[in-house]
PDB file of N, H, CA, C and O in Angstrom:
ATOM      1  N   MET A   1     246.481 155.176  10.952  1.00  0.00           N
ATOM      2  CA  MET A   1     247.530 154.216  11.219  1.00  0.00           C
ATOM      3  C   MET A   1     247.371 153.728  12.653  1.00  0.00           C
ATOM      4  O   MET A   1     246.896 154.452  13.528  1.00  0.00           O
ATOM      5  N   LYS A   2     247.772 152.511  12.864  1.00  0.00           N
ATOM      6  H   LYS A   2     248.158 151.923  12.154  1.00  0.00           H
ATOM      7  CA  LYS A   2     247.694 151.901  14.190  1.00  0.00           C
ATOM      8  C   LYS A   2     249.052 151.318  14.550  1.00  0.00           C
ATOM      9  O   LYS A   2     249.882 151.025  13.689  1.00  0.00           O
ATOM     10  N   ALA A   3     249.242 151.163  15.841  1.00  0.00           N
ATOM     11  H   ALA A   3     248.568 151.400  16.540  1.00  0.00           H
ATOM     12  CA  ALA A   3     250.431 150.474  16.341  1.00  0.00           C
ATOM     13  C   ALA A   3     249.991 149.527  17.445  1.00  0.00           C
ATOM     14  O   ALA A   3     249.070 149.823  18.207  1.00  0.00           O
ATOM     15  N   THR A   4     250.653 148.401  17.518  1.00  0.00           N
ATOM     16  H   THR A   4     251.401 148.161  16.899  1.00  0.00           H
ATOM     17  CA  THR A   4     250.446 147.451  18.603  1.00  0.00           C
ATOM     18  C   THR A   4     251.750 147.357  19.376  1.00  0.00           C
ATOM     19  O   THR A   4     252.804 147.073  18.807  1.00  0.00           O
ATOM     20  N   VAL A   5     251.669 147.597  20.674  1.00  0.00           N
ATOM     21  H   VAL A   5     250.812 147.827  21.137  1.00  0.00           H
ATOM     22  CA  VAL A   5     252.835 147.503  21.543  1.00  0.00           C
ATOM     23  C   VAL A   5     252.611 146.318  22.477  1.00  0.00           C
ATOM     24  O   VAL A   5     251.614 146.264  23.197  1.00  0.00           O
ATOM     25  N   THR A   6     253.540 145.377  22.458  1.00  0.00           N
ATOM     26  H   THR A   6     254.349 145.421  21.873  1.00  0.00           H
ATOM     27  CA  THR A   6     253.493 144.222  23.351  1.00  0.00           C
ATOM     28  C   THR A   6     254.562 144.414  24.418  1.00  0.00           C
ATOM     29  O   THR A   6     255.743 144.560  24.101  1.00  0.00           O
ATOM     30  N   VAL A   7     254.149 144.413  25.676  1.00  0.00           N
ATOM     31  H   VAL A   7     253.190 144.295  25.934  1.00  0.00           H
ATOM     32  CA  VAL A   7     255.057 144.638  26.798  1.00  0.00           C
ATOM     33  C   VAL A   7     255.104 143.364  27.632  1.00  0.00           C
ATOM     34  O   VAL A   7     254.069 142.830  28.030  1.00  0.00           O
ATOM     35  N   MET A   8     256.310 142.888  27.889  1.00  0.00           N
ATOM     36  H   MET A   8     257.151 143.322  27.566  1.00  0.00           H
ATOM     37  CA  MET A   8     256.505 141.676  28.687  1.00  0.00           C
ATOM     38  C   MET A   8     257.582 141.921  29.735  1.00  0.00           C
ATOM     39  O   MET A   8     258.482 142.735  29.531  1.00  0.00           O
ATOM     40  N   LEU A   9     257.485 141.212  30.859  1.00  0.00           N
ATOM     41  H   LEU A   9     256.754 140.550  31.025  1.00  0.00           H
ATOM     42  CA  LEU A   9     258.564 141.255  31.831  1.00  0.00           C
ATOM     43  C   LEU A   9     259.819 140.640  31.218  1.00  0.00           C
ATOM     44  O   LEU A   9     259.740 139.661  30.475  1.00  0.00           O
ATOM     45  N   LYS A  10     260.961 141.211  31.528  1.00  0.00           N
ATOM     46  H   LYS A  10     261.026 142.006  32.131  1.00  0.00           H
ATOM     47  CA  LYS A  10     262.223 140.654  31.036  1.00  0.00           C
ATOM     48  C   LYS A  10     262.452 139.291  31.686  1.00  0.00           C
ATOM     49  O   LYS A  10     261.971 139.022  32.786  1.00  0.00           O
ATOM     50  N   SER A  11     263.194 138.443  30.983  1.00  0.00           N
ATOM     51  H   SER A  11     263.584 138.662  30.089  1.00  0.00           H
ATOM     52  CA  SER A  11     263.507 137.136  31.563  1.00  0.00           C
ATOM     53  C   SER A  11     264.328 137.359  32.829  1.00  0.00           C
ATOM     54  O   SER A  11     265.163 138.261  32.885  1.00  0.00           O
ATOM     55  N   GLY A  12     264.091 136.551  33.817  1.00  0.00           N
ATOM     56  H   GLY A  12     263.413 135.818  33.772  1.00  0.00           H
ATOM     57  CA  GLY A  12     264.766 136.703  35.096  1.00  0.00           C
ATOM     58  C   GLY A  12     263.977 137.523  36.105  1.00  0.00           C
ATOM     59  O   GLY A  12     264.282 137.496  37.297  1.00  0.00           O
ATOM     60  N   VAL A  13     262.962 138.255  35.639  1.00  0.00           N
ATOM     61  H   VAL A  13     262.715 138.277  34.670  1.00  0.00           H
ATOM     62  CA  VAL A  13     262.105 139.022  36.548  1.00  0.00           C
ATOM     63  C   VAL A  13     260.947 138.115  36.958  1.00  0.00           C
ATOM     64  O   VAL A  13     260.288 137.522  36.105  1.00  0.00           O
ATOM     65  N   LEU A  14     260.703 138.010  38.244  1.00  0.00           N
ATOM     66  H   LEU A  14     261.238 138.492  38.937  1.00  0.00           H
ATOM     67  CA  LEU A  14     259.621 137.156  38.735  1.00  0.00           C
ATOM     68  C   LEU A  14     258.278 137.636  38.199  1.00  0.00           C
ATOM     69  O   LEU A  14     258.028 138.838  38.108  1.00  0.00           O
ATOM     70  N   ASP A  15     257.422 136.689  37.846  1.00  0.00           N
ATOM     71  H   ASP A  15     257.625 135.713  37.919  1.00  0.00           H
ATOM     72  CA  ASP A  15     256.112 136.994  37.282  1.00  0.00           C
ATOM     73  C   ASP A  15     255.044 136.303  38.128  1.00  0.00           C
ATOM     74  O   ASP A  15     254.606 135.206  37.782  1.00  0.00           O
ATOM     75  N   PRO A  16     254.616 136.925  39.233  1.00  0.00           N
ATOM     76  CA  PRO A  16     253.632 136.269  40.107  1.00  0.00           C
ATOM     77  C   PRO A  16     252.289 136.032  39.415  1.00  0.00           C
ATOM     78  O   PRO A  16     251.625 135.036  39.699  1.00  0.00           O
ATOM     79  N   GLN A  17     251.880 136.921  38.519  1.00  0.00           N
ATOM     80  H   GLN A  17     252.419 137.730  38.288  1.00  0.00           H
ATOM     81  CA  GLN A  17     250.622 136.695  37.795  1.00  0.00           C
ATOM     82  C   GLN A  17     250.749 135.480  36.888  1.00  0.00           C
ATOM     83  O   GLN A  17     249.826 134.669  36.803  1.00  0.00           O
ATOM     84  N   GLY A  18     251.873 135.349  36.217  1.00  0.00           N
ATOM     85  H   GLY A  18     252.623 136.008  36.287  1.00  0.00           H
ATOM     86  CA  GLY A  18     252.091 134.183  35.367  1.00  0.00           C
ATOM     87  C   GLY A  18     252.076 132.892  36.170  1.00  0.00           C
ATOM     88  O   GLY A  18     251.516 131.888  35.731  1.00  0.00           O
ATOM     89  N   GLU A  19     252.691 132.920  37.347  1.00  0.00           N
ATOM     90  H   GLU A  19     253.146 133.736  37.704  1.00  0.00           H
ATOM     91  CA  GLU A  19     252.701 131.739  38.210  1.00  0.00           C
ATOM     92  C   GLU A  19     251.296 131.393  38.678  1.00  0.00           C
ATOM     93  O   GLU A  19     250.945 130.216  38.762  1.00  0.00           O
ATOM     94  N   ALA A  20     250.485 132.405  38.983  1.00  0.00           N
ATOM     95  H   ALA A  20     250.770 133.361  38.915  1.00  0.00           H
ATOM     96  CA  ALA A  20     249.105 132.160  39.410  1.00  0.00           C
ATOM     97  C   ALA A  20     248.296 131.531  38.276  1.00  0.00           C
ATOM     98  O   ALA A  20     247.495 130.627  38.512  1.00  0.00           O
ATOM     99  N   VAL A  21     248.503 132.009  37.045  1.00  0.00           N
ATOM    100  H   VAL A  21     249.154 132.744  36.853  1.00  0.00           H
ATOM    101  CA  VAL A  21     247.799 131.434  35.897  1.00  0.00           C
ATOM    102  C   VAL A  21     248.238 129.988  35.686  1.00  0.00           C
ATOM    103  O   VAL A  21     247.408 129.110  35.449  1.00  0.00           O
ATOM    104  N   LYS A  22     249.541 129.745  35.775  1.00  0.00           N
ATOM    105  H   LYS A  22     250.215 130.458  35.968  1.00  0.00           H
ATOM    106  CA  LYS A  22     250.062 128.375  35.612  1.00  0.00           C
ATOM    107  C   LYS A  22     249.456 127.441  36.654  1.00  0.00           C
ATOM    108  O   LYS A  22     249.050 126.324  36.334  1.00  0.00           O
ATOM    109  N   SER A  23     249.396 127.902  37.900  1.00  0.00           N
ATOM    110  H   SER A  23     249.726 128.809  38.160  1.00  0.00           H
ATOM    111  CA  SER A  23     248.820 127.091  38.973  1.00  0.00           C
ATOM    112  C   SER A  23     247.334 126.819  38.720  1.00  0.00           C
ATOM    113  O   SER A  23     246.861 125.698  38.907  1.00  0.00           O
ATOM    114  N   ALA A  24     246.608 127.848  38.298  1.00  0.00           N
ATOM    115  H   ALA A  24     246.991 128.759  38.146  1.00  0.00           H
ATOM    116  CA  ALA A  24     245.174 127.684  38.030  1.00  0.00           C
ATOM    117  C   ALA A  24     244.943 126.717  36.879  1.00  0.00           C
ATOM    118  O   ALA A  24     244.024 125.899  36.927  1.00  0.00           O
ATOM    119  N   LEU A  25     245.773 126.805  35.845  1.00  0.00           N
ATOM    120  H   LEU A  25     246.519 127.469  35.806  1.00  0.00           H
ATOM    121  CA  LEU A  25     245.635 125.867  34.726  1.00  0.00           C
ATOM    122  C   LEU A  25     245.875 124.437  35.192  1.00  0.00           C
ATOM    123  O   LEU A  25     245.165 123.521  34.778  1.00  0.00           O
ATOM    124  N   GLY A  26     246.883 124.242  36.062  1.00  0.00           N
ATOM    125  H   GLY A  26     247.459 124.987  36.398  1.00  0.00           H
ATOM    126  CA  GLY A  26     247.135 122.913  36.615  1.00  0.00           C
ATOM    127  C   GLY A  26     245.948 122.412  37.426  1.00  0.00           C
ATOM    128  O   GLY A  26     245.597 121.234  37.357  1.00  0.00           O
ATOM    129  N   SER A  27     245.332 123.305  38.194  1.00  0.00           N
ATOM    130  H   SER A  27     245.618 124.261  38.250  1.00  0.00           H
ATOM    131  CA  SER A  27     244.157 122.926  38.992  1.00  0.00           C
ATOM    132  C   SER A  27     242.975 122.525  38.121  1.00  0.00           C
ATOM    133  O   SER A  27     242.122 121.741  38.536  1.00  0.00           O
ATOM    134  N   LEU A  28     242.935 123.074  36.900  1.00  0.00           N
ATOM    135  H   LEU A  28     243.628 123.711  36.563  1.00  0.00           H
ATOM    136  CA  LEU A  28     241.853 122.743  35.970  1.00  0.00           C
ATOM    137  C   LEU A  28     242.176 121.524  35.111  1.00  0.00           C
ATOM    138  O   LEU A  28     241.412 121.165  34.215  1.00  0.00           O
ATOM    139  N   GLY A  29     243.322 120.887  35.395  1.00  0.00           N
ATOM    140  H   GLY A  29     243.943 121.178  36.123  1.00  0.00           H
ATOM    141  CA  GLY A  29     243.667 119.677  34.678  1.00  0.00           C
ATOM    142  C   GLY A  29     244.566 119.889  33.462  1.00  0.00           C
ATOM    143  O   GLY A  29     244.841 118.935  32.734  1.00  0.00           O
ATOM    144  N   PHE A  30     245.019 121.087  33.231  1.00  0.00           N
ATOM    145  H   PHE A  30     244.795 121.862  33.822  1.00  0.00           H
ATOM    146  CA  PHE A  30     245.924 121.360  32.108  1.00  0.00           C
ATOM    147  C   PHE A  30     247.361 121.248  32.603  1.00  0.00           C
ATOM    148  O   PHE A  30     248.008 122.249  32.911  1.00  0.00           O
ATOM    149  N   ASP A  31     247.845 120.014  32.673  1.00  0.00           N
ATOM    150  H   ASP A  31     247.320 119.201  32.422  1.00  0.00           H
ATOM    151  CA  ASP A  31     249.157 119.745  33.247  1.00  0.00           C
ATOM    152  C   ASP A  31     250.302 119.942  32.258  1.00  0.00           C
ATOM    153  O   ASP A  31     251.465 119.868  32.652  1.00  0.00           O
ATOM    154  N   GLY A  32     250.007 120.187  31.009  1.00  0.00           N
ATOM    155  H   GLY A  32     249.062 120.247  30.688  1.00  0.00           H
ATOM    156  CA  GLY A  32     251.050 120.312  29.992  1.00  0.00           C
ATOM    157  C   GLY A  32     251.670 121.694  29.899  1.00  0.00           C
ATOM    158  O   GLY A  32     252.447 121.948  28.980  1.00  0.00           O
ATOM    159  N   VAL A  33     251.355 122.592  30.817  1.00  0.00           N
ATOM    160  H   VAL A  33     250.723 122.385  31.564  1.00  0.00           H
ATOM    161  CA  VAL A  33     251.894 123.957  30.768  1.00  0.00           C
ATOM    162  C   VAL A  33     253.111 124.029  31.684  1.00  0.00           C
ATOM    163  O   VAL A  33     252.996 123.886  32.901  1.00  0.00           O
ATOM    164  N   ALA A  34     254.276 124.252  31.083  1.00  0.00           N
ATOM    165  H   ALA A  34     254.370 124.368  30.094  1.00  0.00           H
ATOM    166  CA  ALA A  34     255.517 124.285  31.855  1.00  0.00           C
ATOM    167  C   ALA A  34     255.795 125.662  32.446  1.00  0.00           C
ATOM    168  O   ALA A  34     256.496 125.771  33.451  1.00  0.00           O
ATOM    169  N   GLY A  35     255.258 126.709  31.837  1.00  0.00           N
ATOM    170  H   GLY A  35     254.688 126.621  31.020  1.00  0.00           H
ATOM    171  CA  GLY A  35     255.498 128.052  32.348  1.00  0.00           C
ATOM    172  C   GLY A  35     254.562 129.049  31.695  1.00  0.00           C
ATOM    173  O   GLY A  35     254.078 128.835  30.583  1.00  0.00           O
ATOM    174  N   VAL A  36     254.315 130.137  32.397  1.00  0.00           N
ATOM    175  H   VAL A  36     254.708 130.311  33.300  1.00  0.00           H
ATOM    176  CA  VAL A  36     253.452 131.202  31.878  1.00  0.00           C
ATOM    177  C   VAL A  36     254.126 132.537  32.170  1.00  0.00           C
ATOM    178  O   VAL A  36     254.579 132.771  33.291  1.00  0.00           O
ATOM    179  N   ARG A  37     254.195 133.409  31.178  1.00  0.00           N
ATOM    180  H   ARG A  37     253.826 133.219  30.268  1.00  0.00           H
ATOM    181  CA  ARG A  37     254.633 134.795  31.356  1.00  0.00           C
ATOM    182  C   ARG A  37     253.467 135.668  30.918  1.00  0.00           C
ATOM    183  O   ARG A  37     252.963 135.518  29.805  1.00  0.00           O
ATOM    184  N   GLN A  38     253.047 136.553  31.761  1.00  0.00           N
ATOM    185  H   GLN A  38     253.456 136.675  32.665  1.00  0.00           H
ATOM    186  CA  GLN A  38     251.916 137.412  31.439  1.00  0.00           C
ATOM    187  C   GLN A  38     252.430 138.807  31.119  1.00  0.00           C
ATOM    188  O   GLN A  38     253.338 139.316  31.777  1.00  0.00           O
ATOM    189  N   GLY A  39     251.839 139.416  30.102  1.00  0.00           N
ATOM    190  H   GLY A  39     251.102 139.002  29.567  1.00  0.00           H
ATOM    191  CA  GLY A  39     252.222 140.768  29.718  1.00  0.00           C
ATOM    192  C   GLY A  39     250.992 141.576  29.372  1.00  0.00           C
ATOM    193  O   GLY A  39     249.886 141.279  29.823  1.00  0.00           O
ATOM    194  N   LYS A  40     251.200 142.600  28.568  1.00  0.00           N
ATOM    195  H   LYS A  40     252.099 142.842  28.201  1.00  0.00           H
ATOM    196  CA  LYS A  40     250.073 143.432  28.154  1.00  0.00           C
ATOM    197  C   LYS A  40     250.256 143.843  26.703  1.00  0.00           C
ATOM    198  O   LYS A  40     251.375 143.967  26.206  1.00  0.00           O
ATOM    199  N   VAL A  41     249.127 144.050  26.037  1.00  0.00           N
ATOM    200  H   VAL A  41     248.218 143.949  26.441  1.00  0.00           H
ATOM    201  CA  VAL A  41     249.105 144.526  24.664  1.00  0.00           C
ATOM    202  C   VAL A  41     248.397 145.862  24.652  1.00  0.00           C
ATOM    203  O   VAL A  41     247.299 145.997  25.191  1.00  0.00           O
ATOM    204  N   ILE A  42     249.025 146.847  24.039  1.00  0.00           N
ATOM    205  H   ILE A  42     249.917 146.737  23.602  1.00  0.00           H
ATOM    206  CA  ILE A  42     248.462 148.194  23.958  1.00  0.00           C
ATOM    207  C   ILE A  42     248.263 148.514  22.488  1.00  0.00           C
ATOM    208  O   ILE A  42     249.216 148.469  21.710  1.00  0.00           O
ATOM    209  N   GLU A  43     247.033 148.839  22.095  1.00  0.00           N
ATOM    210  H   GLU A  43     246.259 148.875  22.726  1.00  0.00           H
ATOM    211  CA  GLU A  43     246.732 149.224  20.717  1.00  0.00           C
ATOM    212  C   GLU A  43     246.567 150.733  20.670  1.00  0.00           C
ATOM    213  O   GLU A  43     245.798 151.311  21.437  1.00  0.00           O
ATOM    214  N   LEU A  44     247.299 151.363  19.758  1.00  0.00           N
ATOM    215  H   LEU A  44     247.924 150.893  19.135  1.00  0.00           H
ATOM    216  CA  LEU A  44     247.265 152.812  19.620  1.00  0.00           C
ATOM    217  C   LEU A  44     246.687 153.189  18.262  1.00  0.00           C
ATOM    218  O   LEU A  44     247.116 152.659  17.237  1.00  0.00           O
ATOM    219  N   ASP A  45     245.724 154.094  18.246  1.00  0.00           N
ATOM    220  H   ASP A  45     245.375 154.525  19.079  1.00  0.00           H
ATOM    221  CA  ASP A  45     245.253 154.713  17.005  1.00  0.00           C
ATOM    222  C   ASP A  45     246.060 155.996  16.856  1.00  0.00           C
ATOM    223  O   ASP A  45     245.970 156.895  17.692  1.00  0.00           O
ATOM    224  N   LEU A  46     246.839 156.076  15.799  1.00  0.00           N
ATOM    225  H   LEU A  46     246.912 155.346  15.120  1.00  0.00           H
ATOM    226  CA  LEU A  46     247.804 157.164  15.655  1.00  0.00           C
ATOM    227  C   LEU A  46     247.352 158.202  14.630  1.00  0.00           C
ATOM    228  O   LEU A  46     246.699 157.877  13.639  1.00  0.00           O
ATOM    229  N   ALA A  47     247.710 159.438  14.887  1.00  0.00           N
ATOM    230  H   ALA A  47     248.241 159.702  15.692  1.00  0.00           H
ATOM    231  CA  ALA A  47     247.483 160.502  13.915  1.00  0.00           C
ATOM    232  C   ALA A  47     248.433 160.298  12.733  1.00  0.00           C
ATOM    233  O   ALA A  47     249.520 159.740  12.880  1.00  0.00           O
ATOM    234  N   GLN A  48     248.009 160.751  11.589  1.00  0.00           N
ATOM    235  H   GLN A  48     247.126 161.204  11.469  1.00  0.00           H
ATOM    236  CA  GLN A  48     248.839 160.631  10.395  1.00  0.00           C
ATOM    237  C   GLN A  48     250.176 161.337  10.642  1.00  0.00           C
ATOM    238  O   GLN A  48     250.220 162.433  11.202  1.00  0.00           O
ATOM    239  N   GLY A  49     251.239 160.701  10.223  1.00  0.00           N
ATOM    240  H   GLY A  49     251.203 159.811   9.768  1.00  0.00           H
ATOM    241  CA  GLY A  49     252.569 161.268  10.401  1.00  0.00           C
ATOM    242  C   GLY A  49     253.293 160.777  11.633  1.00  0.00           C
ATOM    243  O   GLY A  49     254.480 161.052  11.804  1.00  0.00           O
ATOM    244  N   THR A  50     252.590 160.047  12.502  1.00  0.00           N
ATOM    245  H   THR A  50     251.626 159.823  12.362  1.00  0.00           H
ATOM    246  CA  THR A  50     253.251 159.484  13.680  1.00  0.00           C
ATOM    247  C   THR A  50     254.150 158.343  13.225  1.00  0.00           C
ATOM    248  O   THR A  50     253.712 157.466  12.481  1.00  0.00           O
ATOM    249  N   THR A  51     255.392 158.350  13.663  1.00  0.00           N
ATOM    250  H   THR A  51     255.748 159.062  14.267  1.00  0.00           H
ATOM    251  CA  THR A  51     256.376 157.368  13.201  1.00  0.00           C
ATOM    252  C   THR A  51     256.609 156.287  14.252  1.00  0.00           C
ATOM    253  O   THR A  51     256.169 156.399  15.396  1.00  0.00           O
ATOM    254  N   GLN A  52     257.304 155.251  13.835  1.00  0.00           N
ATOM    255  H   GLN A  52     257.661 155.160  12.906  1.00  0.00           H
ATOM    256  CA  GLN A  52     257.670 154.195  14.775  1.00  0.00           C
ATOM    257  C   GLN A  52     258.594 154.764  15.851  1.00  0.00           C
ATOM    258  O   GLN A  52     258.540 154.339  17.004  1.00  0.00           O
ATOM    259  N   ALA A  53     259.429 155.712  15.480  1.00  0.00           N
ATOM    260  H   ALA A  53     259.473 156.057  14.543  1.00  0.00           H
ATOM    261  CA  ALA A  53     260.297 156.358  16.467  1.00  0.00           C
ATOM    262  C   ALA A  53     259.463 157.075  17.529  1.00  0.00           C
ATOM    263  O   ALA A  53     259.824 157.073  18.706  1.00  0.00           O
ATOM    264  N   ASP A  54     258.357 157.683  17.122  1.00  0.00           N
ATOM    265  H   ASP A  54     258.064 157.685  16.166  1.00  0.00           H
ATOM    266  CA  ASP A  54     257.459 158.340  18.082  1.00  0.00           C
ATOM    267  C   ASP A  54     256.885 157.318  19.059  1.00  0.00           C
ATOM    268  O   ASP A  54     256.838 157.563  20.264  1.00  0.00           O
ATOM    269  N   VAL A  55     256.450 156.171  18.536  1.00  0.00           N
ATOM    270  H   VAL A  55     256.488 155.972  17.556  1.00  0.00           H
ATOM    271  CA  VAL A  55     255.865 155.129  19.387  1.00  0.00           C
ATOM    272  C   VAL A  55     256.929 154.556  20.315  1.00  0.00           C
ATOM    273  O   VAL A  55     256.651 154.269  21.480  1.00  0.00           O
ATOM    274  N   THR A  56     258.134 154.391  19.808  1.00  0.00           N
ATOM    275  H   THR A  56     258.360 154.624  18.862  1.00  0.00           H
ATOM    276  CA  THR A  56     259.238 153.922  20.652  1.00  0.00           C
ATOM    277  C   THR A  56     259.478 154.899  21.797  1.00  0.00           C
ATOM    278  O   THR A  56     259.702 154.482  22.933  1.00  0.00           O
ATOM    279  N   ALA A  57     259.434 156.185  21.505  1.00  0.00           N
ATOM    280  H   ALA A  57     259.252 156.524  20.582  1.00  0.00           H
ATOM    281  CA  ALA A  57     259.600 157.194  22.564  1.00  0.00           C
ATOM    282  C   ALA A  57     258.475 157.088  23.594  1.00  0.00           C
ATOM    283  O   ALA A  57     258.713 157.255  24.790  1.00  0.00           O
ATOM    284  N   MET A  58     257.247 156.809  23.133  1.00  0.00           N
ATOM    285  H   MET A  58     257.055 156.673  22.161  1.00  0.00           H
ATOM    286  CA  MET A  58     256.123 156.622  24.058  1.00  0.00           C
ATOM    287  C   MET A  58     256.397 155.455  24.996  1.00  0.00           C
ATOM    288  O   MET A  58     256.129 155.526  26.195  1.00  0.00           O
ATOM    289  N   CYS A  59     256.935 154.382  24.430  1.00  0.00           N
ATOM    290  H   CYS A  59     257.152 154.324  23.456  1.00  0.00           H
ATOM    291  CA  CYS A  59     257.242 153.193  25.239  1.00  0.00           C
ATOM    292  C   CYS A  59     258.319 153.506  26.268  1.00  0.00           C
ATOM    293  O   CYS A  59     258.200 153.133  27.435  1.00  0.00           O
ATOM    294  N   GLU A  60     259.360 154.188  25.834  1.00  0.00           N
ATOM    295  H   GLU A  60     259.456 154.492  24.886  1.00  0.00           H
ATOM    296  CA  GLU A  60     260.481 154.502  26.721  1.00  0.00           C
ATOM    297  C   GLU A  60     260.058 155.427  27.858  1.00  0.00           C
ATOM    298  O   GLU A  60     260.580 155.326  28.969  1.00  0.00           O
ATOM    299  N   LYS A  61     259.114 156.327  27.586  1.00  0.00           N
ATOM    300  H   LYS A  61     258.690 156.409  26.684  1.00  0.00           H
ATOM    301  CA  LYS A  61     258.729 157.334  28.579  1.00  0.00           C
ATOM    302  C   LYS A  61     257.539 156.938  29.447  1.00  0.00           C
ATOM    303  O   LYS A  61     257.423 157.403  30.580  1.00  0.00           O
ATOM    304  N   LEU A  62     256.634 156.066  28.920  1.00  0.00           N
ATOM    305  H   LEU A  62     256.728 155.688  27.999  1.00  0.00           H
ATOM    306  CA  LEU A  62     255.407 155.793  29.672  1.00  0.00           C
ATOM    307  C   LEU A  62     254.918 154.353  29.601  1.00  0.00           C
ATOM    308  O   LEU A  62     254.591 153.764  30.631  1.00  0.00           O
ATOM    309  N   LEU A  63     254.864 153.785  28.419  1.00  0.00           N
ATOM    310  H   LEU A  63     255.130 154.264  27.582  1.00  0.00           H
ATOM    311  CA  LEU A  63     254.135 152.526  28.237  1.00  0.00           C
ATOM    312  C   LEU A  63     254.841 151.310  28.826  1.00  0.00           C
ATOM    313  O   LEU A  63     254.187 150.329  29.177  1.00  0.00           O
ATOM    314  N   ALA A  64     256.166 151.361  28.939  1.00  0.00           N
ATOM    315  H   ALA A  64     256.698 152.159  28.654  1.00  0.00           H
ATOM    316  CA  ALA A  64     256.913 150.225  29.489  1.00  0.00           C
ATOM    317  C   ALA A  64     257.875 150.710  30.567  1.00  0.00           C
ATOM    318  O   ALA A  64     258.476 151.777  30.445  1.00  0.00           O
ATOM    319  N   ASN A  65     258.007 149.924  31.604  1.00  0.00           N
ATOM    320  H   ASN A  65     257.519 149.058  31.702  1.00  0.00           H
ATOM    321  CA  ASN A  65     259.035 150.180  32.613  1.00  0.00           C
ATOM    322  C   ASN A  65     260.276 149.445  32.136  1.00  0.00           C
ATOM    323  O   ASN A  65     260.425 148.247  32.376  1.00  0.00           O
ATOM    324  N   THR A  66     261.165 150.158  31.461  1.00  0.00           N
ATOM    325  H   THR A  66     261.045 151.131  31.265  1.00  0.00           H
ATOM    326  CA  THR A  66     262.281 149.509  30.767  1.00  0.00           C
ATOM    327  C   THR A  66     263.307 148.891  31.712  1.00  0.00           C
ATOM    328  O   THR A  66     264.212 148.189  31.261  1.00  0.00           O
ATOM    329  N   VAL A  67     263.183 149.137  33.003  1.00  0.00           N
ATOM    330  H   VAL A  67     262.447 149.706  33.370  1.00  0.00           H
ATOM    331  CA  VAL A  67     264.069 148.480  33.958  1.00  0.00           C
ATOM    332  C   VAL A  67     263.726 146.994  34.051  1.00  0.00           C
ATOM    333  O   VAL A  67     264.614 146.147  34.142  1.00  0.00           O
ATOM    334  N   ILE A  68     262.412 146.685  34.027  1.00  0.00           N
ATOM    335  H   ILE A  68     261.691 147.374  33.953  1.00  0.00           H
ATOM    336  CA  ILE A  68     262.002 145.292  34.218  1.00  0.00           C
ATOM    337  C   ILE A  68     261.200 144.735  33.047  1.00  0.00           C
ATOM    338  O   ILE A  68     260.894 143.543  33.021  1.00  0.00           O
ATOM    339  N   GLU A  69     260.854 145.590  32.069  1.00  0.00           N
ATOM    340  H   GLU A  69     261.103 146.558  32.090  1.00  0.00           H
ATOM    341  CA  GLU A  69     260.028 145.141  30.952  1.00  0.00           C
ATOM    342  C   GLU A  69     260.720 145.404  29.614  1.00  0.00           C
ATOM    343  O   GLU A  69     261.482 146.357  29.455  1.00  0.00           O
ATOM    344  N   SER A  70     260.425 144.530  28.672  1.00  0.00           N
ATOM    345  H   SER A  70     259.806 143.756  28.801  1.00  0.00           H
ATOM    346  CA  SER A  70     260.824 144.756  27.285  1.00  0.00           C
ATOM    347  C   SER A  70     259.548 144.992  26.482  1.00  0.00           C
ATOM    348  O   SER A  70     258.450 144.672  26.937  1.00  0.00           O
ATOM    349  N   TYR A  71     259.700 145.548  25.298  1.00  0.00           N
ATOM    350  H   TYR A  71     260.591 145.808  24.928  1.00  0.00           H
ATOM    351  CA  TYR A  71     258.526 145.829  24.475  1.00  0.00           C
ATOM    352  C   TYR A  71     258.842 145.607  23.007  1.00  0.00           C
ATOM    353  O   TYR A  71     259.997 145.631  22.582  1.00  0.00           O
ATOM    354  N   ARG A  72     257.774 145.389  22.245  1.00  0.00           N
ATOM    355  H   ARG A  72     256.836 145.370  22.591  1.00  0.00           H
ATOM    356  CA  ARG A  72     257.873 145.221  20.790  1.00  0.00           C
ATOM    357  C   ARG A  72     256.811 146.107  20.161  1.00  0.00           C
ATOM    358  O   ARG A  72     255.661 146.116  20.602  1.00  0.00           O
ATOM    359  N   VAL A  73     257.193 146.849  19.138  1.00  0.00           N
ATOM    360  H   VAL A  73     258.127 146.842  18.780  1.00  0.00           H
ATOM    361  CA  VAL A  73     256.276 147.747  18.439  1.00  0.00           C
ATOM    362  C   VAL A  73     256.012 147.185  17.057  1.00  0.00           C
ATOM    363  O   VAL A  73     256.943 146.844  16.327  1.00  0.00           O
ATOM    364  N   GLU A  74     254.732 147.089  16.699  1.00  0.00           N
ATOM    365  H   GLU A  74     253.976 147.366  17.293  1.00  0.00           H
ATOM    366  CA  GLU A  74     254.324 146.695  15.357  1.00  0.00           C
ATOM    367  C   GLU A  74     253.451 147.808  14.797  1.00  0.00           C
ATOM    368  O   GLU A  74     252.452 148.190  15.407  1.00  0.00           O
ATOM    369  N   MET A  75     253.829 148.321  13.646  1.00  0.00           N
ATOM    370  H   MET A  75     254.641 148.010  13.152  1.00  0.00           H
ATOM    371  CA  MET A  75     253.060 149.381  12.986  1.00  0.00           C
ATOM    372  C   MET A  75     252.140 148.752  11.945  1.00  0.00           C
ATOM    373  O   MET A  75     252.532 147.824  11.238  1.00  0.00           O
ATOM    374  N   HIS A  76     250.902 149.268  11.858  1.00  0.00           N
ATOM    375  H   HIS A  76     250.583 150.021  12.433  1.00  0.00           H
ATOM    376  CA  HIS A  76     249.900 148.767  10.915  1.00  0.00           C
ATOM    377  C   HIS A  76     249.334 149.943  10.135  1.00  0.00           C
ATOM    378  O   HIS A  76     248.978 150.967  10.718  1.00  0.00           O
ATOM    379  N   PRO A  77     249.251 149.797   8.806  1.00  0.00           N
ATOM    380  CA  PRO A  77     248.687 150.887   8.000  1.00  0.00           C
ATOM    381  C   PRO A  77     247.198 151.084   8.260  1.00  0.00           C
ATOM    382  O   PRO A  77     246.578 151.962   7.660  1.00  0.00           O
TER     383      PRO A  77
END
């Protein structure tokens, strides 16, 4: 079983990496980008019997800084 965890900064938290990407895209002539938020995707190969609750606990304890980040867990068979 696999899980995909997507971690993003919460809205209202400044995203300097996203701003740098937006600026670089503008410099390359891509003027149609109004905003960029950068995050991370974590793919987990899970042992049999690992539940979504287990992955959520992983996110709460290590994978996401829940003060400034939100996360989404997707489980895959």
